[in-house]
Structure formats: C-alpha cells, structure tokens
N, C-alpha and C positions, 0 to 999 in steps of 0.2 A: 574898680571898687573892691576892696578886700572882703573876703567872705567872713561872715560873723562866726563861722566855725573854724577859721584858720588858726592852727596851733603852731605855726612855724616859729622856731626859736624858743619854744617852751620845752621844759624838761619835766617828765612825768615818772613817778614811781608807782608801780602797781604790785601790790602783794597778792599772793595766790594767782600769779599771772601765767602759770604754765598750762592751764587747762580751763575748760568751761567758760564761765562768764569773764573771769580774769583774762584769759587768753584773748577772747573777743575784744575786750576793752583795750588791751595792749595793741592789737593789730589795727583797730580803728583809730586810736589816738595817733599812732605812727602814720597811718594813711592821711591824716589831716595835718601832718607836719611836725608832730612832737618827737623829741628824742625820748625813747622809752626805756626805763630800767625794769626789766622783767624779773620778778623775784618769787621764789617759792623755796621749799626745803631742798629740792633736788635740782642742782645746777644743770645737769644734762637736759632735764625737761624744759628748763628755762631757755637753754641755748637753742633748742629746737624751735621755739617761738621766735627767738632773735634771728635765727637763720631765715625763717619765713619772712620776717619783716624786711630784712636786708635784701632778700631776693626780689622783693617788690619795690625796692628803691628807698626804703626807710632807714632810720638809724636807731639802733638799740643795743643794749648790753645786758648780760645776765649776772645776777648776784644772788647766791644762795642765802637764805635766811629763814630761821625758825622764829616765827612771830612770838613765841612764848619766852624767848631769851632776849633780855633787854640789850645785852652787849651786841648781839647780832643785828638788832634793829638799828642801833647806833652806827654799826659798821655799814649797814645798807645806806644810810643817809650820807655818811662820810665818803663812801666810794662813789656815790652819785655826784656829790659836790666836787670831788677830786677829778672825776672824769668829765663832767659837763658844766661845772661852775656853780650850779644852783639847783633848787627844786622849786618848780612853779605849780605843779599839779601833784597831789597825793591821793592815790586811790587805795583805801583800806578795804580790800576785798577778801583776804584770807580769813577763814573761820573753821571751826571744828564742831563736831557733834558726836562725841563718843558714847552717847547714851540714847536709846530709843525705848521709851516706856513711860509709865506714870511718874510724876514728880514725887509721889509718896515714897517711891523705892530708889530714887537716884542716890548713888554713893557720893559721899563727900568729895572724893577725888574727881569724879566726873563733873560734879557741879563746879568745883574750883577750876577745872580745866576749861570748861565752857566759858565761864565768866572771865577768866584771866586771858584766854586766847581771843575771845570775841569782843571784849570790851576794853580791858586794861591795856592790851597790846596796841589797840587803836589810839588810846590816850597817850601812851608812850611815844608812838610814832609821830603823833601830832605835836607833842611837846618838843620833839627833836627837829621837826621840819618847819613848823609854822614860824618860829622867830626869824628865820632867814627870809621867808616870804615877807614878813612884816617890815623888814629893813628896806625892801624894795617897794613896799606899798601895794602889793597885790599878790594874789595866790588863790588857788581853788583846792579845797579838800572835799573828797567824795567818799562817804562811808557806805559800803554795800550792806544793807540791812535785809529785811524780809517782811512779807506780809504776816509772817508769824509773830511779828512784834505788835500787830493789831488784834490778833485772834488767839483765843485759847486753843489748846490742843491736848488730847489725852495721851499722846506719845512723844510730843516735842515741846512740852511745856516750858522747860528751863531754857532750851534753845531760844524759844520765843521771848523769854524774859531778857536774854542777852541781846536780842535784836531790838527789843523796845528800848533797852538802855543805849544801844548804838544811835537810835534816832534822837534820844534826849541828849546824848553826847554832842551830836551835830548841832542841836539847838543851843546848848550851853556854849560851845566854842564859837558859834556864829555871833553870839552876843558879846563874848569876850574880845574877839579879834576883828569884828566888823569895822571899828574905828580905824584900824590899821590897813583896811582894804582887803582883808581876807574873807572869802566866802566859804562857808561850810554847809554842805547839804548831804542828804542820804538818799539812797535808792532802795526801794522796798519791792523786790521782785516777787512774783507769785511762783508757782511751780515751773521750773525751767529744766529742759532736758540736758542735764549735766551729770557727770559721774558722782558728784557730791550728793545729788538728789536721786540717784539711781534706785534706791530702795523704794521710793515713792512712785516713780513712773514705770518701773518694771513690774510692779504689783498690778495685775490686770483689774482687780476689783477697785483698788484705789484710783487707778488711772481713769476708769470708766466713770466713777463718781465725780472726780475732779473735772473731767471734761464736760460732764453733764451739768455741773454747777457753775461753769464758766461761760459767760455770755458769748465769747468767741469760740466756744466748743472745742478747745484744744489747749495744750500746754505751750509754754514759750520756748524760744530758741535763744542761745547765748547772745547772738548778734542783736537781738531785739532789746537787750539791756545795754549793750555797748553804745548804741546811739544816744541814749540818755547821758552816759558818761561823757561823750564828746560834747554834748550840749552844756553840761554842767561845768566842764573844763574850759569852755570857750567864752568869748565876749557875748555870745548869744544869750547867756544867762547872767549877764553882768549885774542885774538888779535883784538876783534871787539868792537868798541865803537863809539858813535855818529851816529848810523845808525837807519834807519826806516825799519823794517822788514815787508814787505807786505805779508799778508796771505789772499787772496781773491778769490781763485779758478780761477784766471786769469783775473778778471774783468778789471784791469788797463792795461793789455796787449792788450785787444780789444775783441770784440764779436766773437764768433765762426761762421763758416759757417754751418748753419743748414737748412736742407731741409724744405721748407714750407709744412705744412700739407694740 
C-alpha cells in the first residue's frame, strides 16, 4: 500500500532553499521521493544542498534566482520544466526583512522591498507555475508565512503585514484554482532557529521571553517545519486548501503557567 506521503515522480521548486527552513524542506521533500529544484540567490549555496540530497540517494538541481526579479523567476520555472518536464509542488519560502524597528519610521524603499519580495514575488511565481499544474489537474502550492501575520509587533510590523498578505494570497489562489485541482496553503512558523531569525534568538532577553511564553518552552528547529511541507505537498493533505497551518510551539494558544524562579 503506497504511503500517503510518497512524492515519487513529483517535481518541487523551493525558493530560499539553501539554508534554514528552505533547506530542511528541500531535503525532506527529496527524502520522500520528489525531484527538488533548490533555489536561492547564490548558486554555490544551492549546490551544497543538492550535493547533500544526491549523497542520500535523492535527485535535485540548483538554480540561482533573485525573487525580486521577474525574469529570473520565469527562468527558474522554465529551467525546471526543461530539466524535469513539469512543476507539481511549489514552495514559496524566500523572504526578506531589511528593516527592524517601528513602522512609523520605515523608509519607503524598505517597505517596497518587503512587500515586493515577500508578496508580489510569490504571486508572480504562482502565476508562472500554477497554469501548468492546472493542465494536469493537480498541484500543491505552499507559501511560508509567519505567526507575525497574526500578531502585531513593535519592531517587525511591516514584515508581519507582508506575512498576513501571504496567508490571504494562499486563500485567494485556493479559491481561484481549486476547481482545477490545485491546492494552495500557507505555513505560519513561530520563532525557528535559522540565520534569518538570528537577531531574535541570539538576543538572550528576547529568547528568554519567547521561550517563557511558549507552551513547549523552546523555539523551533527547521526540520519541524519541513514535515508540514511534506504533508501539504502529498496526498495526505488532499482535501486541505486555503489554510494557514500554524507551527509555533503553542505561542498563539497562549503562555503556559510556569513557576517563577
């Protein structure tokens, strides 16, 4: 009996795939049988992930791409189709946050970069990849958002706005493309130990507060997000679309009762 999580014969594109959550997703999709296109701005970093996947018996290729450039996104899709024939799974994971501070002071350039890279680029990539999926009558799109899309923040406010928009983009596309067999969902991680979030978890004061306010009393690891991506890419989630899957150690549920030291 085939596994509900079997991805054999499927082709996946993962943006921001060279490190952190993206890398973990690439490795786990490949482990479950998918051919994975690892993409980020630096090809050498992508190739390192590809080499790891191949060493474990998987199949993958590296394609450099700056998500802020529409022509490079189109080239990413084109190269994938040229190499593997199609795109079955699209993981929009790459994101930026060039500004850390109150929204009152954010420069226009930083606002534009956040919204364009974190939201518009995902729309572009979906516009490029989904029609091919629709021709075959199936496909899965996964947009990596954040619990910042549910919560206000005094220092990451506009980043949170972009992540809320990503969740709404998933809902909008799920409604538009559902009749063609395309499922679109988002994942909203809490604080995960990645280079991208290093400023948050390396700050001992912030880390202590976050772990204290998290029912599991710790922050997450990239591989704990990758499992959700495998689920959303596979038949195991065949009746799930338009949803935001929160993986935050319980933060949104509320703080635990912890005895004071």
